[in-house]
C-alpha positions as CSV (number, residue, x, y, z in Angstrom):
1,M,16.5,33.6,15.8
2,P,17.3,31.8,19.1
3,Y,19.9,29.0,19.1
4,V,21.6,26.7,21.7
5,T,24.8,25.0,20.8
6,V,24.7,21.3,21.6
7,K,27.9,19.3,20.9
8,G,29.2,21.9,18.5
9,V,26.0,22.3,16.5
10,P,23.8,25.4,16.9
11,H,20.2,24.1,17.4
12,Y,17.4,26.4,16.4
13,Y,14.5,26.5,18.9
14,E,11.4,28.6,19.4
15,W,8.7,29.0,22.0
16,L,4.9,29.1,21.3
17,T,2.9,30.4,24.3
18,A,-0.6,31.7,24.9
19,S,0.8,35.3,25.1
20,D,3.2,34.9,22.1
21,S,6.1,35.7,24.3
22,L,8.8,33.8,26.1
23,P,7.4,31.3,28.6
24,V,6.4,32.7,32.0
25,G,4.6,31.2,35.0
26,E,4.1,27.6,36.0
27,K,2.8,26.0,32.8
28,P,4.4,22.7,31.9
29,V,6.6,22.4,28.8
30,L,5.5,20.4,25.8
31,V,8.3,19.6,23.4
32,F,7.7,18.7,19.8
33,I,10.1,16.7,17.6
34,H,9.9,16.7,13.8
35,G,10.5,13.8,11.5
36,W,13.0,13.0,8.7
37,A,14.2,15.9,6.6
38,G,11.6,18.2,8.2
39,S,11.8,21.0,10.8
40,A,9.8,22.6,13.6
41,R,7.9,24.5,11.0
42,Y,5.2,21.8,10.4
43,W,4.5,21.6,14.2
44,Q,3.7,25.3,14.5
45,R,0.0,25.0,13.7
46,P,-0.7,21.9,15.8
47,A,1.4,23.3,18.7
48,K,-0.6,26.6,18.9
49,A,-3.6,24.6,19.8
50,F,-1.8,23.4,23.0
51,T,-0.6,26.8,24.2
52,Q,-3.5,27.3,26.7
53,Q,-2.2,24.3,28.7
54,F,1.5,24.3,27.9
55,N,4.5,26.4,27.0
56,C,5.4,24.7,23.7
57,L,9.0,24.2,22.7
58,L,9.8,23.4,19.1
59,Y,13.3,22.8,17.7
60,D,15.1,21.6,14.6
61,M,17.2,18.5,15.0
62,R,20.9,18.5,14.0
63,G,21.4,18.8,10.3
64,F,17.8,19.6,9.5
65,G,15.9,22.9,9.1
66,R,17.8,25.8,10.6
67,S,20.1,23.6,12.8
68,V,23.0,23.8,10.3
69,I,26.2,22.0,11.0
70,P,29.1,24.5,11.0
71,A,32.0,23.8,8.6
72,D,34.5,23.7,11.5
73,E,32.4,21.1,13.4
74,R,31.5,18.9,10.4
75,A,34.2,16.3,10.9
76,A,33.4,15.9,14.6
77,T,29.7,15.9,14.0
78,L,29.9,13.2,11.3
79,A,32.1,11.2,13.5
80,R,29.3,10.9,16.1
81,G,27.3,9.1,13.4
82,F,23.5,9.1,12.9
83,E,22.2,6.5,15.4
84,L,18.9,8.0,16.6
85,E,19.9,7.7,20.2
86,T,22.5,10.4,19.6
87,F,19.6,12.8,18.6
88,A,18.0,11.9,21.9
89,D,21.2,13.0,23.6
90,D,21.0,16.3,21.7
91,L,17.6,16.9,23.1
92,A,18.8,16.3,26.6
93,G,21.6,18.8,26.0
94,L,19.1,21.4,24.6
95,L,16.8,21.0,27.6
96,S,19.7,21.3,30.1
97,A,21.0,24.4,28.3
98,L,17.5,26.0,28.6
99,G,17.2,25.0,32.3
100,I,14.2,22.7,31.7
101,S,14.1,19.7,34.0
102,R,10.8,18.0,33.1
103,I,8.7,17.9,30.0
104,Y,5.8,16.4,28.1
105,L,6.8,15.2,24.7
106,N,5.1,14.9,21.3
107,A,7.2,13.5,18.4
108,H,6.5,12.5,14.8
109,S,7.8,9.7,12.5
110,M,11.6,9.4,12.8
111,G,11.4,12.0,15.6
112,A,9.1,9.5,17.4
113,T,11.9,6.9,17.3
114,V,14.2,9.5,18.8
115,A,11.6,10.1,21.4
116,V,11.5,6.3,22.3
117,F,15.2,6.4,22.9
118,F,14.8,9.6,25.0
119,L,12.1,8.0,27.1
120,N,14.4,5.1,27.9
121,L,17.5,7.1,28.4
122,Y,16.0,10.1,30.2
123,G,12.6,8.9,31.3
124,D,12.9,10.7,34.6
125,R,12.6,13.9,32.7
126,V,9.2,13.1,31.0
127,E,5.7,13.2,32.4
128,R,3.9,11.8,29.4
129,A,4.7,11.2,25.7
130,I,2.9,11.1,22.4
131,L,4.4,9.2,19.5
132,T,2.8,10.1,16.2
133,C,3.1,7.8,13.2
134,N,5.6,5.3,14.5
135,G,5.8,1.6,14.9
136,V,7.9,-1.6,14.6
137,F,9.0,-3.0,11.3
138,E,9.9,-6.5,10.3
139,Y,13.2,-7.0,8.5
140,D,12.8,-7.6,4.7
141,K,16.2,-7.5,3.1
142,P,15.1,-7.0,-0.6
143,A,12.6,-4.3,0.4
144,F,15.1,-2.5,2.6
145,D,17.8,-2.7,-0.1
146,A,15.4,-1.2,-2.6
147,F,14.5,1.5,-0.1
148,Y,18.1,2.4,0.5
149,K,18.8,2.6,-3.3
150,F,15.7,4.8,-3.9
151,G,16.4,6.9,-0.8
152,G,20.0,7.5,-2.0
153,Y,18.7,8.8,-5.3
154,V,16.2,11.0,-3.6
155,V,18.7,12.6,-1.3
156,A,21.3,13.1,-4.0
157,F,18.9,14.7,-6.5
158,R,17.6,17.8,-4.8
159,P,18.0,20.7,-7.2
160,K,17.1,24.0,-5.6
161,W,15.0,25.0,-8.7
162,L,12.6,22.2,-7.7
163,G,11.1,24.5,-5.1
164,K,10.2,27.0,-7.8
165,I,7.9,24.7,-9.8
166,P,4.3,25.5,-8.8
167,L,3.1,21.9,-8.5
168,A,6.2,20.4,-7.0
169,P,5.1,20.8,-3.3
170,T,1.8,19.0,-4.0
171,L,3.5,16.2,-5.9
172,F,6.2,15.9,-3.2
173,M,3.6,15.5,-0.4
174,S,1.2,13.3,-2.3
175,R,2.5,10.0,-0.9
176,F,2.4,11.4,2.7
177,L,-1.1,12.6,2.8
178,S,-4.6,11.2,2.6
179,S,-6.4,14.5,3.3
180,P,-5.4,17.9,2.0
181,I,-3.3,20.4,4.0
182,P,-2.7,24.1,3.3
183,V,-0.4,24.9,0.4
184,D,2.1,26.9,2.5
185,E,2.7,23.8,4.7
186,K,3.4,21.7,1.6
187,Q,5.9,24.4,0.4
188,A,7.6,24.4,3.8
189,F,8.0,20.6,3.7
190,L,9.6,20.8,0.3
191,A,11.9,23.6,1.3
192,D,13.1,21.7,4.4
193,F,13.7,18.6,2.3
194,L,15.8,20.5,-0.2
195,T,18.0,22.2,2.4
196,A,18.5,19.2,4.7
197,D,22.2,18.3,5.2
198,Y,23.2,15.6,2.8
199,E,25.1,13.3,5.1
200,T,22.5,13.7,7.9
201,A,19.6,13.0,5.6
202,L,21.3,9.9,4.1
203,G,22.7,8.6,7.3
204,T,19.3,8.7,9.1
205,I,17.7,6.8,6.3
206,F,20.1,3.9,7.1
207,T,19.6,4.1,10.9
208,S,15.8,4.6,10.8
209,V,15.1,1.7,8.5
210,S,17.7,-1.1,9.2
211,K,18.0,-4.6,10.3
212,K,19.4,-3.3,13.6
213,A,16.2,-1.1,14.1
214,T,13.9,-4.1,13.6
215,E,15.9,-6.0,16.3
216,V,16.2,-3.1,18.7
217,M,13.0,-1.2,18.6
218,P,10.6,-3.9,19.9
219,A,12.8,-4.1,23.0
220,E,12.8,-0.3,23.3
221,F,9.0,-0.2,23.2
222,R,8.8,-2.9,25.8
223,Q,11.1,-0.9,28.1
224,I,9.0,2.3,28.1
225,S,7.9,3.2,31.6
226,V,6.4,6.6,30.9
227,P,2.7,6.8,30.1
228,T,2.7,7.0,26.3
229,L,0.1,7.4,23.5
230,L,0.9,6.1,20.0
231,V,-1.2,7.7,17.3
232,S,-1.5,6.3,13.7
233,G,-3.0,7.6,10.5
234,E,-5.5,5.2,9.0
235,F,-4.1,5.4,5.5
236,D,-0.4,6.1,6.4
237,Q,1.8,4.7,3.6
238,I,5.1,5.5,5.3
239,T,4.4,3.8,8.7
240,P,1.2,1.8,8.2
241,A,-1.2,1.8,11.1
242,K,-0.7,-1.9,11.7
243,L,2.9,-1.3,12.7
244,G,1.8,1.3,15.2
245,A,-0.7,-1.1,16.7
246,A,1.9,-3.8,16.9
247,A,4.3,-1.5,18.8
248,A,1.6,-0.4,21.2
249,A,0.7,-4.0,21.9
250,L,4.2,-4.6,23.3
251,N,3.7,-2.5,26.4
252,D,0.7,-1.8,28.7
253,K,2.1,1.7,29.3
254,V,1.5,2.5,25.6
255,E,-2.1,3.4,24.6
256,Y,-3.1,3.4,20.9
257,A,-5.3,5.7,18.8
258,L,-6.2,5.6,15.1
259,I,-7.1,8.8,13.4
260,P,-9.5,8.1,10.4
261,K,-9.0,9.5,6.9
262,T,-5.4,10.5,7.5
263,G,-2.0,9.6,6.2
264,H,1.4,10.3,7.7
265,F,0.5,13.7,9.1
266,P,-2.8,13.3,11.1
267,M,-2.1,16.4,13.2
268,L,-2.3,18.5,10.0
269,E,-4.8,16.5,8.0
270,Q,-7.5,16.2,10.8
271,P,-6.3,18.6,13.4
272,E,-9.5,18.7,15.5
273,Q,-9.6,14.9,15.9
274,Y,-5.9,14.8,16.6
275,L,-6.2,17.5,19.2
276,Q,-9.1,15.7,20.9
277,V,-7.3,12.4,21.1
278,V,-4.1,13.9,22.5
279,N,-5.9,16.2,24.9
280,D,-7.9,13.3,26.3
281,F,-4.6,11.5,27.0
282,L,-2.8,14.5,28.5
283,T,-5.6,15.4,30.8
């Protein structure tokens, strides 16, 4: 498996191309960023649909999927913290190591917040961007505190045997979906969640949903200068569509699209509709 070491952490990456080989020729590069406790695995099916136009680059963020933090780098990595702009810096390092100067970008959920920071820190490297299931939250201290408490329990209680229970993947994904997806994708989601690095999973809960985020993210959305499409799922319970619409309304550079009958994974739940909306924007 291919890896690039960025700030001491080997980052897993993979190419999806029309010829199922390493990228060749002059096709532009479309980079996919996954969400919290996920990995590049769930982007594989959607990314394949773009390989006629793009060389698609998928990778696992630090501490998630196959980008495991080495024991001898743990102290230094944890000292960097879990602010999402540091994950944007990781992507910049990955692209530089691979010799990629300009990209198109498609990011999901927490990964889309990372992408917003990337657009504002490294916007000269991006042609166009798609943010899937993202938005701006209002601060609600009781709700946030309850979320932290529940999230802490969820991250702490992740026995490996959970992945061996037949109905566990379906139950795990039930809150995220409005339309069904293949069983193997549900299993991959659960496997990624069970193996995510504890400190990283917990730390990014606190940085993704925080008072600071509610104060910073509206300004970050207003600052975007790259043509951007924000896509929401109609019945998304994680990032409700109204939050995506509110974010898009902050900046004329951000277009908005709503995918009907989908939850938090419109690219998997209604792939043809999602592909049409994104292709219309990219072309």
